[in-house]
RODREN-533194 format. One record per atom (N, C-alpha, C, O): x, y, z; atom name; chain; residue in three letters; residue number from 1. Coordinates in nm, 2 decimals, always signed. Layout:
N
{rec {X; Y; Z}; CA; A; ALA; NUM};
...
***
This chain:
85
{rec {+2.85; -2.51; +1.87}; N; A; MET; 1};
{rec {+2.85; -2.35; +1.77}; CA; A; MET; 1};
{rec {+2.74; -2.31; +1.73}; C; A; MET; 1};
{rec {+2.69; -2.40; +1.67}; O; A; MET; 1};
{rec {+2.67; -2.21; +1.73}; N; A; ARG; 2};
{rec {+2.55; -2.13; +1.74}; CA; A; ARG; 2};
{rec {+2.61; -2.08; +1.54}; C; A; ARG; 2};
{rec {+2.72; -2.05; +1.51}; O; A; ARG; 2};
{rec {+2.47; -2.09; +1.45}; N; A; PRO; 3};
{rec {+2.46; -2.05; +1.34}; CA; A; PRO; 3};
{rec {+2.48; -1.90; +1.31}; C; A; PRO; 3};
{rec {+2.43; -1.84; +1.40}; O; A; PRO; 3};
{rec {+2.52; -1.83; +1.21}; N; A; ALA; 4};
{rec {+2.53; -1.71; +1.22}; CA; A; ALA; 4};
{rec {+2.35; -1.63; +1.20}; C; A; ALA; 4};
{rec {+2.25; -1.68; +1.15}; O; A; ALA; 4};
{rec {+2.37; -1.53; +1.26}; N; A; ALA; 5};
{rec {+2.22; -1.47; +1.25}; CA; A; ALA; 5};
{rec {+2.23; -1.41; +1.13}; C; A; ALA; 5};
{rec {+2.33; -1.37; +1.07}; O; A; ALA; 5};
{rec {+2.09; -1.42; +1.08}; N; A; GLN; 6};
{rec {+2.06; -1.43; +0.97}; CA; A; GLN; 6};
{rec {+1.98; -1.31; +0.96}; C; A; GLN; 6};
{rec {+1.89; -1.29; +1.04}; O; A; GLN; 6};
{rec {+2.01; -1.22; +0.84}; N; A; THR; 7};
{rec {+1.95; -1.05; +0.77}; CA; A; THR; 7};
{rec {+1.80; -1.09; +0.76}; C; A; THR; 7};
{rec {+1.75; -1.20; +0.76}; O; A; THR; 7};
{rec {+1.73; -0.95; +0.75}; N; A; PHE; 8};
{rec {+1.58; -0.94; +0.72}; CA; A; PHE; 8};
{rec {+1.58; -1.05; +0.61}; C; A; PHE; 8};
{rec {+1.51; -1.15; +0.62}; O; A; PHE; 8};
{rec {+1.68; -1.01; +0.46}; N; A; GLN; 9};
{rec {+1.61; -1.04; +0.35}; CA; A; GLN; 9};
{rec {+1.63; -1.24; +0.37}; C; A; GLN; 9};
{rec {+1.54; -1.31; +0.33}; O; A; GLN; 9};
{rec {+1.76; -1.30; +0.44}; N; A; GLN; 10};
{rec {+1.77; -1.43; +0.44}; CA; A; GLN; 10};
{rec {+1.64; -1.47; +0.52}; C; A; GLN; 10};
{rec {+1.57; -1.56; +0.48}; O; A; GLN; 10};
{rec {+1.61; -1.41; +0.64}; N; A; ARG; 11};
{rec {+1.47; -1.48; +0.66}; CA; A; ARG; 11};
{rec {+1.37; -1.47; +0.61}; C; A; ARG; 11};
{rec {+1.29; -1.57; +0.62}; O; A; ARG; 11};
{rec {+1.33; -1.34; +0.52}; N; A; GLY; 12};
{rec {+1.19; -1.36; +0.43}; CA; A; GLY; 12};
{rec {+1.10; -1.30; +0.48}; C; A; GLY; 12};
{rec {+0.99; -1.31; +0.43}; O; A; GLY; 12};
{rec {+1.14; -1.21; +0.61}; N; A; GLY; 13};
{rec {+1.02; -1.15; +0.68}; CA; A; GLY; 13};
{rec {+1.06; -1.07; +0.83}; C; A; GLY; 13};
{rec {+1.18; -1.08; +0.87}; O; A; GLY; 13};
{rec {+1.00; -1.03; +0.87}; N; A; ILE; 14};
{rec {+1.03; -0.91; +0.99}; CA; A; ILE; 14};
{rec {+1.01; -1.00; +1.12}; C; A; ILE; 14};
{rec {+0.89; -1.04; +1.14}; O; A; ILE; 14};
{rec {+1.10; -1.03; +1.22}; N; A; ASP; 15};
{rec {+1.09; -1.08; +1.32}; CA; A; ASP; 15};
{rec {+1.02; -0.96; +1.45}; C; A; ASP; 15};
{rec {+1.09; -0.90; +1.52}; O; A; ASP; 15};
{rec {+0.92; -0.96; +1.44}; N; A; SER; 16};
{rec {+0.85; -0.87; +1.53}; CA; A; SER; 16};
{rec {+0.92; -0.73; +1.55}; C; A; SER; 16};
{rec {+0.94; -0.67; +1.66}; O; A; SER; 16};
{rec {+0.96; -0.69; +1.46}; N; A; GLY; 17};
{rec {+1.02; -0.56; +1.48}; CA; A; GLY; 17};
{rec {+1.16; -0.53; +1.53}; C; A; GLY; 17};
{rec {+1.22; -0.42; +1.51}; O; A; GLY; 17};
{rec {+1.23; -0.65; +1.61}; N; A; ARG; 18};
{rec {+1.34; -0.66; +1.63}; CA; A; ARG; 18};
{rec {+1.49; -0.62; +1.53}; C; A; ARG; 18};
{rec {+1.61; -0.60; +1.57}; O; A; ARG; 18};
{rec {+1.43; -0.63; +1.41}; N; A; ASP; 19};
{rec {+1.53; -0.62; +1.29}; CA; A; ASP; 19};
{rec {+1.58; -0.45; +1.28}; C; A; ASP; 19};
{rec {+1.67; -0.40; +1.22}; O; A; ASP; 19};
{rec {+1.49; -0.41; +1.35}; N; A; PHE; 20};
{rec {+1.50; -0.24; +1.31}; CA; A; PHE; 20};
{rec {+1.53; -0.18; +1.46}; C; A; PHE; 20};
{rec {+1.55; -0.06; +1.46}; O; A; PHE; 20};
{rec {+1.53; -0.24; +1.56}; N; A; LEU; 21};
{rec {+1.56; -0.18; +1.70}; CA; A; LEU; 21};
{rec {+1.69; -0.09; +1.68}; C; A; LEU; 21};
{rec {+1.70; +0.03; +1.72}; O; A; LEU; 21};
{rec {+1.80; -0.14; +1.60}; N; A; HIS; 22};
{rec {+1.92; -0.09; +1.63}; CA; A; HIS; 22};
{rec {+1.92; +0.06; +1.54}; C; A; HIS; 22};
{rec {+2.03; +0.13; +1.53}; O; A; HIS; 22};
{rec {+1.80; +0.11; +1.48}; N; A; LEU; 23};
{rec {+1.84; +0.19; +1.36}; CA; A; LEU; 23};
{rec {+1.75; +0.33; +1.46}; C; A; LEU; 23};
{rec {+1.65; +0.32; +1.52}; O; A; LEU; 23};
{rec {+1.82; +0.42; +1.44}; N; A; ALA; 24};
{rec {+1.80; +0.55; +1.52}; CA; A; ALA; 24};
{rec {+1.67; +0.61; +1.44}; C; A; ALA; 24};
{rec {+1.65; +0.58; +1.32}; O; A; ALA; 24};
{rec {+1.59; +0.69; +1.49}; N; A; ALA; 25};
{rec {+1.48; +0.75; +1.42}; CA; A; ALA; 25};
{rec {+1.53; +0.88; +1.33}; C; A; ALA; 25};
{rec {+1.62; +0.96; +1.36}; O; A; ALA; 25};
{rec {+1.45; +0.87; +1.23}; N; A; ILE; 26};
{rec {+1.51; +0.99; +1.13}; CA; A; ILE; 26};
{rec {+1.43; +1.12; +1.15}; C; A; ILE; 26};
{rec {+1.47; +1.23; +1.14}; O; A; ILE; 26};
{rec {+1.29; +1.08; +1.18}; N; A; LEU; 27};
{rec {+1.23; +1.17; +1.17}; CA; A; LEU; 27};
{rec {+1.13; +1.14; +1.29}; C; A; LEU; 27};
{rec {+1.07; +1.03; +1.28}; O; A; LEU; 27};
{rec {+1.10; +1.23; +1.40}; N; A; GLU; 28};
{rec {+0.98; +1.21; +1.48}; CA; A; GLU; 28};
{rec {+0.93; +1.33; +1.48}; C; A; GLU; 28};
{rec {+0.98; +1.44; +1.47}; O; A; GLU; 28};
{rec {+0.82; +1.30; +1.49}; N; A; THR; 29};
{rec {+0.70; +1.46; +1.53}; CA; A; THR; 29};
{rec {+0.57; +1.40; +1.57}; C; A; THR; 29};
{rec {+0.53; +1.29; +1.56}; O; A; THR; 29};
{rec {+0.51; +1.51; +1.63}; N; A; GLU; 30};
{rec {+0.38; +1.49; +1.68}; CA; A; GLU; 30};
{rec {+0.28; +1.56; +1.56}; C; A; GLU; 30};
{rec {+0.30; +1.67; +1.51}; O; A; GLU; 30};
{rec {+0.18; +1.48; +1.54}; N; A; LEU; 31};
{rec {+0.07; +1.55; +1.48}; CA; A; LEU; 31};
{rec {-0.08; +1.54; +1.53}; C; A; LEU; 31};
{rec {-0.14; +1.44; +1.59}; O; A; LEU; 31};
{rec {-0.13; +1.66; +1.50}; N; A; LEU; 32};
{rec {-0.27; +1.71; +1.60}; CA; A; LEU; 32};
{rec {-0.34; +1.73; +1.49}; C; A; LEU; 32};
{rec {-0.30; +1.83; +1.42}; O; A; LEU; 32};
{rec {-0.48; +1.66; +1.44}; N; A; TRP; 33};
{rec {-0.59; +1.71; +1.33}; CA; A; TRP; 33};
{rec {-0.69; +1.74; +1.42}; C; A; TRP; 33};
{rec {-0.70; +1.69; +1.53}; O; A; TRP; 33};
{rec {-0.76; +1.85; +1.36}; N; A; PRO; 34};
{rec {-0.89; +1.88; +1.41}; CA; A; PRO; 34};
{rec {-1.01; +1.79; +1.35}; C; A; PRO; 34};
{rec {-1.12; +1.79; +1.40}; O; A; PRO; 34};
{rec {-0.98; +1.73; +1.26}; N; A; ASP; 35};
{rec {-1.09; +1.65; +1.21}; CA; A; ASP; 35};
{rec {-1.03; +1.52; +1.11}; C; A; ASP; 35};
{rec {-0.91; +1.51; +1.10}; O; A; ASP; 35};
{rec {-1.09; +1.45; +1.06}; N; A; GLU; 36};
{rec {-1.08; +1.33; +0.99}; CA; A; GLU; 36};
{rec {-0.99; +1.37; +0.85}; C; A; GLU; 36};
{rec {-0.89; +1.32; +0.81}; O; A; GLU; 36};
{rec {-1.07; +1.48; +0.78}; N; A; ALA; 37};
{rec {-1.01; +1.51; +0.67}; CA; A; ALA; 37};
{rec {-0.90; +1.58; +0.70}; C; A; ALA; 37};
{rec {-0.83; +1.58; +0.60}; O; A; ALA; 37};
{rec {-0.84; +1.65; +0.80}; N; A; ALA; 38};
{rec {-0.70; +1.68; +0.81}; CA; A; ALA; 38};
{rec {-0.61; +1.58; +0.82}; C; A; ALA; 38};
{rec {-0.50; +1.60; +0.77}; O; A; ALA; 38};
{rec {-0.66; +1.46; +0.87}; N; A; ALA; 39};
{rec {-0.56; +1.34; +0.89}; CA; A; ALA; 39};
{rec {-0.57; +1.30; +0.77}; C; A; ALA; 39};
{rec {-0.46; +1.24; +0.75}; O; A; ALA; 39};
{rec {-0.67; +1.29; +0.65}; N; A; GLN; 40};
{rec {-0.65; +1.21; +0.53}; CA; A; GLN; 40};
{rec {-0.56; +1.32; +0.46}; C; A; GLN; 40};
{rec {-0.51; +1.27; +0.36}; O; A; GLN; 40};
{rec {-0.53; +1.42; +0.49}; N; A; ALA; 41};
{rec {-0.44; +1.53; +0.41}; CA; A; ALA; 41};
{rec {-0.33; +1.48; +0.43}; C; A; ALA; 41};
{rec {-0.26; +1.43; +0.33}; O; A; ALA; 41};
{rec {-0.29; +1.47; +0.58}; N; A; SER; 42};
{rec {-0.17; +1.42; +0.60}; CA; A; SER; 42};
{rec {-0.12; +1.27; +0.56}; C; A; SER; 42};
{rec {-0.01; +1.23; +0.53}; O; A; SER; 42};
{rec {-0.23; +1.22; +0.58}; N; A; ALA; 43};
{rec {-0.18; +1.06; +0.50}; CA; A; ALA; 43};
{rec {-0.17; +1.07; +0.36}; C; A; ALA; 43};
{rec {-0.13; +0.97; +0.31}; O; A; ALA; 43};
{rec {-0.19; +1.14; +0.29}; N; A; GLU; 44};
{rec {-0.17; +1.15; +0.18}; CA; A; GLU; 44};
{rec {-0.07; +1.20; +0.12}; C; A; GLU; 44};
{rec {-0.03; +1.16; +0.01}; O; A; GLU; 44};
{rec {-0.01; +1.32; +0.21}; N; A; ARG; 45};
{rec {+0.11; +1.37; +0.19}; CA; A; ARG; 45};
{rec {+0.24; +1.27; +0.25}; C; A; ARG; 45};
{rec {+0.35; +1.27; +0.21}; O; A; ARG; 45};
{rec {+0.21; +1.19; +0.35}; N; A; LEU; 46};
{rec {+0.29; +1.10; +0.39}; CA; A; LEU; 46};
{rec {+0.31; +0.99; +0.27}; C; A; LEU; 46};
{rec {+0.43; +0.96; +0.24}; O; A; LEU; 46};
{rec {+0.20; +0.94; +0.22}; N; A; ALA; 47};
{rec {+0.19; +0.86; +0.11}; CA; A; ALA; 47};
{rec {+0.30; +0.89; +0.00}; C; A; ALA; 47};
{rec {+0.39; +0.81; -0.03}; O; A; ALA; 47};
{rec {+0.29; +1.03; -0.07}; N; A; ARG; 48};
{rec {+0.35; +1.04; -0.15}; CA; A; ARG; 48};
{rec {+0.51; +1.05; -0.12}; C; A; ARG; 48};
{rec {+0.60; +1.05; -0.21}; O; A; ARG; 48};
{rec {+0.54; +1.05; +0.00}; N; A; ALA; 49};
{rec {+0.70; +1.05; +0.04}; CA; A; ALA; 49};
{rec {+0.71; +0.91; +0.04}; C; A; ALA; 49};
{rec {+0.80; +0.86; -0.02}; O; A; ALA; 49};
{rec {+0.62; +0.83; +0.11}; N; A; LEU; 50};
{rec {+0.67; +0.71; +0.12}; CA; A; LEU; 50};
{rec {+0.68; +0.60; -0.01}; C; A; LEU; 50};
{rec {+0.76; +0.50; +0.00}; O; A; LEU; 50};
{rec {+0.58; +0.63; -0.13}; N; A; LEU; 51};
{rec {+0.60; +0.55; -0.24}; CA; A; LEU; 51};
{rec {+0.76; +0.53; -0.28}; C; A; LEU; 51};
{rec {+0.81; +0.42; -0.29}; O; A; LEU; 51};
{rec {+0.81; +0.63; -0.31}; N; A; PRO; 52};
{rec {+0.95; +0.58; -0.33}; CA; A; PRO; 52};
{rec {+1.04; +0.50; -0.24}; C; A; PRO; 52};
{rec {+1.13; +0.44; -0.29}; O; A; PRO; 52};
{rec {+1.00; +0.49; -0.09}; N; A; LEU; 53};
{rec {+1.06; +0.42; +0.02}; CA; A; LEU; 53};
{rec {+0.99; +0.30; +0.05}; C; A; LEU; 53};
{rec {+0.94; +0.29; +0.16}; O; A; LEU; 53};
{rec {+0.98; +0.19; -0.04}; N; A; PRO; 54};
{rec {+0.91; +0.03; +0.02}; CA; A; PRO; 54};
{rec {+0.92; -0.01; +0.14}; C; A; PRO; 54};
{rec {+0.83; -0.08; +0.19}; O; A; PRO; 54};
{rec {+1.04; +0.02; +0.19}; N; A; ASP; 55};
{rec {+1.10; -0.04; +0.33}; CA; A; ASP; 55};
{rec {+1.13; +0.06; +0.45}; C; A; ASP; 55};
{rec {+1.22; +0.06; +0.54}; O; A; ASP; 55};
{rec {+1.02; +0.16; +0.41}; N; A; ALA; 56};
{rec {+1.00; +0.25; +0.53}; CA; A; ALA; 56};
{rec {+0.95; +0.19; +0.65}; C; A; ALA; 56};
{rec {+0.86; +0.10; +0.64}; O; A; ALA; 56};
{rec {+0.99; +0.22; +0.76}; N; A; LEU; 57};
{rec {+0.90; +0.17; +0.88}; CA; A; LEU; 57};
{rec {+0.87; +0.30; +0.98}; C; A; LEU; 57};
{rec {+0.94; +0.39; +1.01}; O; A; LEU; 57};
{rec {+0.71; +0.26; +1.01}; N; A; LEU; 58};
{rec {+0.64; +0.39; +1.09}; CA; A; LEU; 58};
{rec {+0.61; +0.31; +1.21}; C; A; LEU; 58};
{rec {+0.58; +0.19; +1.21}; O; A; LEU; 58};
{rec {+0.62; +0.38; +1.32}; N; A; GLU; 59};
{rec {+0.56; +0.39; +1.42}; CA; A; GLU; 59};
{rec {+0.46; +0.47; +1.47}; C; A; GLU; 59};
{rec {+0.49; +0.59; +1.48}; O; A; GLU; 59};
{rec {+0.36; +0.43; +1.50}; N; A; LEU; 60};
{rec {+0.25; +0.53; +1.57}; CA; A; LEU; 60};
{rec {+0.20; +0.52; +1.73}; C; A; LEU; 60};
{rec {+0.15; +0.42; +1.78}; O; A; LEU; 60};
{rec {+0.23; +0.63; +1.80}; N; A; HIS; 61};
{rec {+0.23; +0.60; +1.97}; CA; A; HIS; 61};
{rec {+0.10; +0.68; +2.00}; C; A; HIS; 61};
{rec {+0.08; +0.77; +1.91}; O; A; HIS; 61};
{rec {+0.05; +0.68; +2.06}; N; A; GLY; 62};
{rec {-0.07; +0.74; +2.14}; CA; A; GLY; 62};
{rec {-0.16; +0.69; +2.24}; C; A; GLY; 62};
{rec {-0.16; +0.57; +2.27}; O; A; GLY; 62};
{rec {-0.22; +0.77; +2.29}; N; A; PRO; 63};
{rec {-0.33; +0.70; +2.41}; CA; A; PRO; 63};
{rec {-0.41; +0.64; +2.31}; C; A; PRO; 63};
{rec {-0.39; +0.66; +2.19}; O; A; PRO; 63};
{rec {-0.56; +0.53; +2.38}; N; A; LEU; 64};
{rec {-0.67; +0.50; +2.34}; CA; A; LEU; 64};
{rec {-0.74; +0.62; +2.27}; C; A; LEU; 64};
{rec {-0.74; +0.73; +2.32}; O; A; LEU; 64};
{rec {-0.77; +0.60; +2.19}; N; A; GLY; 65};
{rec {-0.89; +0.70; +2.09}; CA; A; GLY; 65};
{rec {-0.82; +0.82; +2.05}; C; A; GLY; 65};
{rec {-0.88; +0.92; +2.03}; O; A; GLY; 65};
{rec {-0.65; +0.80; +2.02}; N; A; ALA; 66};
{rec {-0.57; +0.92; +1.98}; CA; A; ALA; 66};
{rec {-0.60; +0.92; +1.82}; C; A; ALA; 66};
{rec {-0.59; +1.02; +1.76}; O; A; ALA; 66};
{rec {-0.65; +0.81; +1.77}; N; A; GLY; 67};
{rec {-0.62; +0.80; +1.62}; CA; A; GLY; 67};
{rec {-0.54; +0.73; +1.55}; C; A; GLY; 67};
{rec {-0.54; +0.74; +1.43}; O; A; GLY; 67};
{rec {-0.45; +0.66; +1.61}; N; A; LYS; 68};
{rec {-0.38; +0.57; +1.52}; CA; A; LYS; 68};
{rec {-0.43; +0.49; +1.43}; C; A; LYS; 68};
{rec {-0.38; +0.50; +1.32}; O; A; LYS; 68};
{rec {-0.56; +0.38; +1.45}; N; A; THR; 69};
{rec {-0.63; +0.33; +1.37}; CA; A; THR; 69};
{rec {-0.67; +0.38; +1.26}; C; A; THR; 69};
{rec {-0.64; +0.32; +1.15}; O; A; THR; 69};
{rec {-0.73; +0.51; +1.25}; N; A; THR; 70};
{rec {-0.79; +0.58; +1.16}; CA; A; THR; 70};
{rec {-0.70; +0.64; +1.07}; C; A; THR; 70};
{rec {-0.73; +0.64; +0.95}; O; A; THR; 70};
{rec {-0.58; +0.70; +1.12}; N; A; PHE; 71};
{rec {-0.47; +0.72; +1.05}; CA; A; PHE; 71};
{rec {-0.41; +0.60; +0.95}; C; A; PHE; 71};
{rec {-0.38; +0.62; +0.83}; O; A; PHE; 71};
{rec {-0.40; +0.50; +1.01}; N; A; THR; 72};
{rec {-0.36; +0.39; +0.94}; CA; A; THR; 72};
{rec {-0.45; +0.35; +0.84}; C; A; THR; 72};
{rec {-0.41; +0.35; +0.73}; O; A; THR; 72};
{rec {-0.57; +0.32; +0.87}; N; A; ARG; 73};
{rec {-0.66; +0.30; +0.74}; CA; A; ARG; 73};
{rec {-0.65; +0.43; +0.63}; C; A; ARG; 73};
{rec {-0.65; +0.43; +0.51}; O; A; ARG; 73};
{rec {-0.64; +0.53; +0.71}; N; A; LEU; 74};
{rec {-0.61; +0.68; +0.58}; CA; A; LEU; 74};
{rec {-0.51; +0.65; +0.49}; C; A; LEU; 74};
{rec {-0.50; +0.67; +0.37}; O; A; LEU; 74};
{rec {-0.40; +0.60; +0.58}; N; A; LEU; 75};
{rec {-0.26; +0.59; +0.50}; CA; A; LEU; 75};
{rec {-0.26; +0.48; +0.38}; C; A; LEU; 75};
{rec {-0.22; +0.50; +0.27}; O; A; LEU; 75};
{rec {-0.33; +0.35; +0.45}; N; A; LEU; 76};
{rec {-0.33; +0.29; +0.35}; CA; A; LEU; 76};
{rec {-0.39; +0.29; +0.26}; C; A; LEU; 76};
{rec {-0.36; +0.21; +0.17}; O; A; LEU; 76};
{rec {-0.49; +0.36; +0.24}; N; A; ARG; 77};
{rec {-0.62; +0.39; +0.12}; CA; A; ARG; 77};
{rec {-0.53; +0.48; +0.05}; C; A; ARG; 77};
{rec {-0.53; +0.44; -0.06}; O; A; ARG; 77};
{rec {-0.44; +0.59; +0.09}; N; A; ALA; 78};
{rec {-0.35; +0.68; +0.02}; CA; A; ALA; 78};
{rec {-0.25; +0.59; -0.04}; C; A; ALA; 78};
{rec {-0.21; +0.63; -0.15}; O; A; ALA; 78};
{rec {-0.21; +0.50; -0.01}; N; A; LEU; 79};
{rec {-0.11; +0.42; -0.05}; CA; A; LEU; 79};
{rec {-0.15; +0.31; -0.18}; C; A; LEU; 79};
{rec {-0.07; +0.27; -0.27}; O; A; LEU; 79};
{rec {-0.29; +0.29; -0.17}; N; A; GLY; 80};
{rec {-0.36; +0.22; -0.30}; CA; A; GLY; 80};
{rec {-0.39; +0.11; -0.24}; C; A; GLY; 80};
{rec {-0.40; +0.02; -0.32}; O; A; GLY; 80};
{rec {-0.42; +0.07; -0.11}; N; A; VAL; 81};
{rec {-0.47; -0.08; -0.06}; CA; A; VAL; 81};
{rec {-0.59; -0.05; -0.07}; C; A; VAL; 81};
{rec {-0.64; +0.05; -0.02}; O; A; VAL; 81};
{rec {-0.67; -0.19; -0.16}; N; A; GLU; 82};
{rec {-0.84; -0.19; -0.17}; CA; A; GLU; 82};
{rec {-0.86; -0.30; -0.06}; C; A; GLU; 82};
{rec {-0.78; -0.36; +0.00}; O; A; GLU; 82};
{rec {-0.98; -0.29; -0.06}; N; A; GLY; 83};
{rec {-1.05; -0.40; +0.02}; CA; A; GLY; 83};
{rec {-1.08; -0.36; +0.17}; C; A; GLY; 83};
{rec {-1.09; -0.24; +0.21}; O; A; GLY; 83};
{rec {-1.10; -0.45; +0.23}; N; A; ARG; 84};
{rec {-1.15; -0.43; +0.39}; CA; A; ARG; 84};
{rec {-0.98; -0.38; +0.48}; C; A; ARG; 84};
{rec {-0.88; -0.45; +0.51}; O; A; ARG; 84};
{rec {-1.00; -0.25; +0.50}; N; A; ILE; 85};
{rec {-0.89; -0.25; +0.58}; CA; A; ILE; 85};
{rec {-0.91; -0.27; +0.76}; C; A; ILE; 85};
{rec {-0.81; -0.27; +0.84}; O; A; ILE; 85};
***
């Protein structure tokens, strides 16, 4: 007999994102920035929206060089992460 599946909280971590595959997208949008300053402004707005949602899940999609890593770095800074990112 197999043990019952454990929840995210019971396991104490995320299992490669599989915990969230059953959730429908709440918001899907395409963002294009002319420069890093515009991306930073978007990251700061998103950070303000995410602060009350500590369990939020974001997925970034785009081709190589689209700015996913840069936006992630800007978002983490806007959320208050210090040190090397």
